[in-house]
N, CA, C and O atoms as CSV, one atom per row, in Angstrom:
chain,resi,resn,atom,element,x,y,z
A,1,UNK,N,N,58.526,-6.514,-37.964
A,1,UNK,CA,C,56.771,-6.907,-37.449
A,1,UNK,C,C,56.365,-5.406,-36.675
A,1,UNK,O,O,55.288,-4.851,-36.893
A,2,UNK,N,N,57.391,-4.859,-35.755
A,2,UNK,CA,C,56.917,-3.642,-35.152
A,2,UNK,C,C,56.483,-2.732,-36.373
A,2,UNK,O,O,55.326,-2.320,-36.446
A,3,UNK,N,N,57.339,-2.458,-37.233
A,3,UNK,CA,C,57.173,-1.790,-38.096
A,3,UNK,C,C,55.794,-1.758,-38.808
A,3,UNK,O,O,55.086,-0.790,-39.081
A,4,UNK,N,N,55.619,-2.998,-39.018
A,4,UNK,CA,C,54.296,-3.070,-39.965
A,4,UNK,C,C,53.044,-2.954,-38.970
A,4,UNK,O,O,51.975,-2.653,-39.502
A,5,UNK,N,N,53.059,-3.142,-37.705
A,5,UNK,CA,C,52.277,-2.379,-36.487
A,5,UNK,C,C,52.250,-1.012,-36.741
A,5,UNK,O,O,51.171,-0.531,-37.087
A,6,UNK,N,N,53.177,-0.325,-36.643
A,6,UNK,CA,C,53.034,0.919,-36.733
A,6,UNK,C,C,52.455,1.600,-37.943
A,6,UNK,O,O,51.637,2.520,-37.928
A,7,UNK,N,N,53.070,0.937,-39.142
A,7,UNK,CA,C,52.382,1.217,-40.298
A,7,UNK,C,C,50.634,1.665,-40.188
A,7,UNK,O,O,50.046,2.718,-40.434
A,8,UNK,N,N,50.139,0.226,-39.665
A,8,UNK,CA,C,48.655,0.034,-39.830
A,8,UNK,C,C,48.043,0.762,-38.312
A,8,UNK,O,O,46.853,0.570,-38.063
A,9,UNK,N,N,48.600,1.312,-37.657
A,9,UNK,CA,C,48.051,2.236,-36.647
A,9,UNK,C,C,48.064,1.129,-35.164
A,9,UNK,O,O,47.338,1.486,-34.237
A,10,UNK,N,N,48.746,0.049,-35.018
A,10,UNK,CA,C,48.738,-0.544,-33.915
A,10,UNK,C,C,49.760,-0.489,-33.244
A,10,UNK,O,O,49.843,-1.381,-32.400
A,11,UNK,N,N,50.868,0.465,-33.304
A,11,UNK,CA,C,51.977,0.453,-32.497
A,11,UNK,C,C,52.065,0.343,-31.416
A,11,UNK,O,O,52.969,-0.211,-30.791
A,12,UNK,N,N,50.806,1.038,-30.889
A,12,UNK,CA,C,50.782,1.459,-29.311
A,12,UNK,C,C,49.929,0.376,-28.202
A,12,UNK,O,O,49.620,0.518,-27.019
A,13,UNK,N,N,49.700,-0.842,-29.259
A,13,UNK,CA,C,49.000,-1.876,-28.650
A,13,UNK,C,C,50.019,-2.710,-27.847
A,13,UNK,O,O,51.109,-3.040,-28.315
A,14,UNK,N,N,49.558,-3.056,-26.503
A,14,UNK,CA,C,50.281,-3.794,-25.741
A,14,UNK,C,C,50.688,-5.064,-26.383
A,14,UNK,O,O,49.727,-5.703,-26.811
A,15,UNK,N,N,51.975,-5.665,-26.588
A,15,UNK,CA,C,52.501,-7.015,-26.948
A,15,UNK,C,C,53.279,-7.741,-26.396
A,15,UNK,O,O,54.057,-7.194,-25.614
A,16,UNK,N,N,53.357,-8.927,-26.543
A,16,UNK,CA,C,54.549,-9.678,-26.022
A,16,UNK,C,C,55.006,-10.388,-27.177
A,16,UNK,O,O,54.374,-10.710,-28.183
A,17,UNK,N,N,56.478,-10.625,-26.804
A,17,UNK,CA,C,57.343,-11.568,-27.970
A,17,UNK,C,C,57.483,-12.820,-27.610
A,17,UNK,O,O,57.961,-13.208,-26.544
A,18,UNK,N,N,57.109,-13.414,-28.403
A,18,UNK,CA,C,57.417,-15.107,-28.071
A,18,UNK,C,C,58.187,-15.745,-29.167
A,18,UNK,O,O,57.767,-15.643,-30.320
A,19,UNK,N,N,59.357,-16.440,-28.888
A,19,UNK,CA,C,59.912,-17.015,-29.484
A,19,UNK,C,C,59.992,-18.517,-29.677
A,19,UNK,O,O,60.474,-19.090,-28.699
A,20,UNK,N,N,59.634,-19.324,-30.713
A,20,UNK,CA,C,59.135,-20.686,-30.762
A,20,UNK,C,C,60.570,-21.373,-31.421
A,20,UNK,O,O,61.535,-20.729,-31.833
A,21,UNK,N,N,60.437,-22.748,-31.400
A,21,UNK,CA,C,61.362,-23.494,-31.860
A,21,UNK,C,C,62.845,-23.192,-31.433
A,21,UNK,O,O,63.862,-23.310,-32.116
A,22,UNK,N,N,62.677,-22.671,-29.821
A,22,UNK,CA,C,63.867,-22.797,-29.373
A,22,UNK,C,C,64.770,-24.041,-29.017
A,22,UNK,O,O,65.943,-23.895,-28.674
A,23,UNK,N,N,64.219,-25.149,-29.107
A,23,UNK,CA,C,64.799,-26.269,-29.254
A,23,UNK,C,C,65.880,-26.377,-30.290
A,23,UNK,O,O,66.620,-27.359,-30.351
A,24,UNK,N,N,65.948,-25.491,-30.993
A,24,UNK,CA,C,66.737,-25.826,-32.432
A,24,UNK,C,C,67.792,-24.883,-32.388
A,24,UNK,O,O,68.484,-24.706,-33.390
A,25,UNK,N,N,68.082,-23.983,-30.875
A,25,UNK,CA,C,68.908,-23.067,-30.846
A,25,UNK,C,C,69.838,-23.415,-29.727
A,25,UNK,O,O,69.319,-23.472,-28.612
A,26,UNK,N,N,71.191,-23.671,-29.829
A,26,UNK,CA,C,72.141,-23.968,-28.656
A,26,UNK,C,C,72.124,-22.944,-27.549
A,26,UNK,O,O,71.672,-21.802,-27.637
A,27,UNK,N,N,72.660,-23.491,-26.529
A,27,UNK,CA,C,72.684,-22.870,-25.263
A,27,UNK,C,C,73.373,-21.035,-25.308
A,27,UNK,O,O,72.818,-20.104,-24.725
A,28,UNK,N,N,74.677,-20.905,-26.150
A,28,UNK,CA,C,74.796,-19.654,-26.512
A,28,UNK,C,C,73.949,-18.961,-27.386
A,28,UNK,O,O,73.781,-17.756,-27.198
A,29,UNK,N,N,73.380,-19.542,-28.328
A,29,UNK,CA,C,72.322,-18.692,-29.025
A,29,UNK,C,C,71.211,-18.521,-27.867
A,29,UNK,O,O,70.893,-17.358,-27.622
A,30,UNK,N,N,70.762,-19.252,-27.339
A,30,UNK,CA,C,69.819,-18.799,-26.270
A,30,UNK,C,C,69.973,-17.520,-25.157
A,30,UNK,O,O,69.084,-16.864,-24.614
A,31,UNK,N,N,71.181,-17.443,-25.054
A,31,UNK,CA,C,71.911,-16.632,-24.069
A,31,UNK,C,C,71.966,-15.051,-24.792
A,31,UNK,O,O,71.741,-13.965,-24.257
A,32,UNK,N,N,72.377,-15.381,-26.297
A,32,UNK,CA,C,72.115,-14.107,-26.995
A,32,UNK,C,C,71.139,-13.632,-27.436
A,32,UNK,O,O,71.104,-12.411,-27.589
A,33,UNK,N,N,70.051,-14.420,-27.776
A,33,UNK,CA,C,68.550,-13.975,-27.902
A,33,UNK,C,C,68.311,-13.239,-26.496
A,33,UNK,O,O,68.045,-12.038,-26.527
A,34,UNK,N,N,68.382,-13.815,-25.437
A,34,UNK,CA,C,67.982,-13.449,-24.215
A,34,UNK,C,C,68.202,-12.031,-24.056
A,34,UNK,O,O,67.330,-11.194,-23.827
A,35,UNK,N,N,69.800,-11.772,-24.236
A,35,UNK,CA,C,70.168,-10.503,-24.213
A,35,UNK,C,C,69.748,-9.414,-25.200
A,35,UNK,O,O,69.709,-8.274,-24.739
A,36,UNK,N,N,69.476,-9.561,-26.290
A,36,UNK,CA,C,68.698,-8.646,-27.377
A,36,UNK,C,C,67.336,-8.385,-27.019
A,36,UNK,O,O,66.743,-7.306,-26.986
A,37,UNK,N,N,66.848,-9.779,-26.703
A,37,UNK,CA,C,65.144,-9.285,-26.553
A,37,UNK,C,C,64.858,-9.740,-25.039
A,37,UNK,O,O,64.112,-10.706,-24.882
A,38,UNK,N,N,65.346,-9.173,-24.042
A,38,UNK,CA,C,65.031,-9.527,-22.457
A,38,UNK,C,C,63.765,-10.001,-22.195
A,38,UNK,O,O,63.445,-10.922,-21.444
A,39,UNK,N,N,62.903,-9.117,-23.047
A,39,UNK,CA,C,61.572,-9.362,-22.215
A,39,UNK,C,C,60.508,-10.691,-23.040
A,39,UNK,O,O,59.411,-11.152,-22.726
A,40,UNK,N,N,61.479,-10.995,-24.228
A,40,UNK,CA,C,61.193,-12.481,-24.960
A,40,UNK,C,C,60.486,-13.645,-24.260
A,40,UNK,O,O,60.850,-13.674,-23.085
A,41,UNK,N,N,59.848,-14.350,-24.468
A,41,UNK,CA,C,59.786,-15.612,-23.745
A,41,UNK,C,C,60.340,-16.851,-25.036
A,41,UNK,O,O,60.053,-16.877,-26.233
A,42,UNK,N,N,61.001,-17.558,-24.427
A,42,UNK,CA,C,61.803,-18.648,-25.445
A,42,UNK,C,C,60.829,-19.963,-25.147
A,42,UNK,O,O,60.618,-20.400,-24.016
A,43,UNK,N,N,60.380,-20.407,-26.144
A,43,UNK,CA,C,59.490,-21.980,-25.841
A,43,UNK,C,C,59.713,-23.023,-27.223
A,43,UNK,O,O,60.136,-22.715,-28.337
A,44,UNK,N,N,59.338,-24.136,-26.795
A,44,UNK,CA,C,59.104,-25.009,-28.058
A,44,UNK,C,C,57.993,-25.793,-27.946
A,44,UNK,O,O,57.844,-26.753,-27.190
A,45,UNK,N,N,57.098,-25.269,-28.857
A,45,UNK,CA,C,55.845,-26.139,-29.145
A,45,UNK,C,C,56.020,-27.511,-29.252
A,45,UNK,O,O,55.192,-28.295,-28.787
A,46,UNK,N,N,57.238,-27.941,-29.945
A,46,UNK,CA,C,57.454,-29.186,-30.076
A,46,UNK,C,C,57.832,-30.448,-28.829
A,46,UNK,O,O,57.530,-31.641,-28.799
A,47,UNK,N,N,58.659,-29.543,-27.811
A,47,UNK,CA,C,58.856,-30.336,-26.761
A,47,UNK,C,C,58.532,-29.957,-25.583
A,47,UNK,O,O,58.856,-30.563,-24.561
A,48,UNK,N,N,57.701,-28.669,-25.631
A,48,UNK,CA,C,56.979,-28.057,-24.324
A,48,UNK,C,C,57.902,-27.306,-23.702
A,48,UNK,O,O,57.246,-26.639,-22.902
A,49,UNK,N,N,59.003,-27.027,-23.596
A,49,UNK,CA,C,60.087,-26.262,-23.111
A,49,UNK,C,C,59.573,-24.999,-23.106
A,49,UNK,O,O,59.032,-24.452,-24.067
A,50,UNK,N,N,59.776,-24.450,-21.817
A,50,UNK,CA,C,59.189,-22.961,-21.781
A,50,UNK,C,C,57.876,-22.600,-21.529
A,50,UNK,O,O,57.660,-21.508,-21.004
A,51,UNK,N,N,56.758,-23.509,-21.883
A,51,UNK,CA,C,55.297,-23.468,-21.880
A,51,UNK,C,C,55.086,-22.949,-20.426
A,51,UNK,O,O,54.335,-21.974,-20.456
A,52,UNK,N,N,55.555,-23.313,-18.956
A,52,UNK,CA,C,55.179,-22.646,-17.901
A,52,UNK,C,C,55.537,-21.340,-18.202
A,52,UNK,O,O,54.755,-20.447,-17.876
A,53,UNK,N,N,56.528,-21.075,-18.737
A,53,UNK,CA,C,57.386,-19.902,-18.473
A,53,UNK,C,C,56.423,-18.633,-18.976
A,53,UNK,O,O,56.185,-17.510,-18.532
A,54,UNK,N,N,55.947,-19.496,-20.271
A,54,UNK,CA,C,54.668,-18.341,-20.944
A,54,UNK,C,C,53.436,-18.502,-20.571
A,54,UNK,O,O,52.718,-17.532,-20.812
A,55,UNK,N,N,52.840,-19.568,-19.964
A,55,UNK,CA,C,51.668,-19.097,-19.011
A,55,UNK,C,C,51.934,-17.949,-17.849
A,55,UNK,O,O,51.158,-17.034,-17.573
A,56,UNK,N,N,52.777,-18.124,-17.445
A,56,UNK,CA,C,53.243,-17.005,-16.193
A,56,UNK,C,C,53.331,-15.573,-17.223
A,56,UNK,O,O,52.641,-14.585,-16.977
A,57,UNK,N,N,54.065,-15.622,-18.127
A,57,UNK,CA,C,54.139,-14.359,-18.811
A,57,UNK,C,C,52.606,-13.675,-19.175
A,57,UNK,O,O,52.217,-12.542,-18.894
A,58,UNK,N,N,51.905,-14.726,-19.871
A,58,UNK,CA,C,50.424,-14.163,-20.289
A,58,UNK,C,C,49.832,-13.840,-19.256
A,58,UNK,O,O,49.407,-12.688,-19.346
A,59,UNK,N,N,49.582,-14.369,-18.219
A,59,UNK,CA,C,49.013,-14.000,-16.854
A,59,UNK,C,C,49.608,-12.741,-16.261
A,59,UNK,O,O,48.799,-11.836,-16.057
A,60,UNK,N,N,50.671,-12.551,-15.997
A,60,UNK,CA,C,51.390,-11.343,-15.788
A,60,UNK,C,C,51.059,-10.075,-16.889
A,60,UNK,O,O,50.703,-8.943,-16.564
A,61,UNK,N,N,51.237,-10.488,-18.034
A,61,UNK,CA,C,50.731,-9.547,-19.292
A,61,UNK,C,C,49.270,-8.966,-18.945
A,61,UNK,O,O,49.171,-7.761,-18.715
A,62,UNK,N,N,48.183,-9.757,-18.903
A,62,UNK,CA,C,46.925,-9.643,-18.525
A,62,UNK,C,C,46.707,-8.752,-17.342
A,62,UNK,O,O,46.181,-7.639,-17.308
A,63,UNK,N,N,47.240,-9.502,-16.344
A,63,UNK,CA,C,47.121,-8.544,-15.037
A,63,UNK,C,C,47.459,-7.432,-15.033
A,63,UNK,O,O,46.910,-6.725,-14.188
A,64,UNK,N,N,48.470,-6.793,-15.929
A,64,UNK,CA,C,49.211,-5.451,-15.873
A,64,UNK,C,C,48.256,-4.812,-17.068
A,64,UNK,O,O,48.532,-3.662,-17.410
A,65,UNK,N,N,47.214,-5.442,-17.688
A,65,UNK,CA,C,46.722,-4.534,-18.879
A,65,UNK,C,C,45.368,-3.638,-18.080
A,65,UNK,O,O,44.637,-4.017,-17.165
A,66,UNK,N,N,45.382,-2.474,-18.749
A,66,UNK,CA,C,44.382,-1.175,-18.250
A,66,UNK,C,C,43.184,-1.576,-18.124
A,66,UNK,O,O,42.305,-0.791,-17.771
């Protein structure tokens, strides 16, 4: 995905990473994903898990925007 953004000239645009369907991942898998992508927000649209963290992350993201 990041490579595609670079190709189209949007590589420098601020972005955040969201991992949906986290309800399908076991606890060990979640820890591995968090280690690989420490800034990503893990959510489940199906169960609502992580939505509060997503709202906080979006607020921080836009508060830090130039």
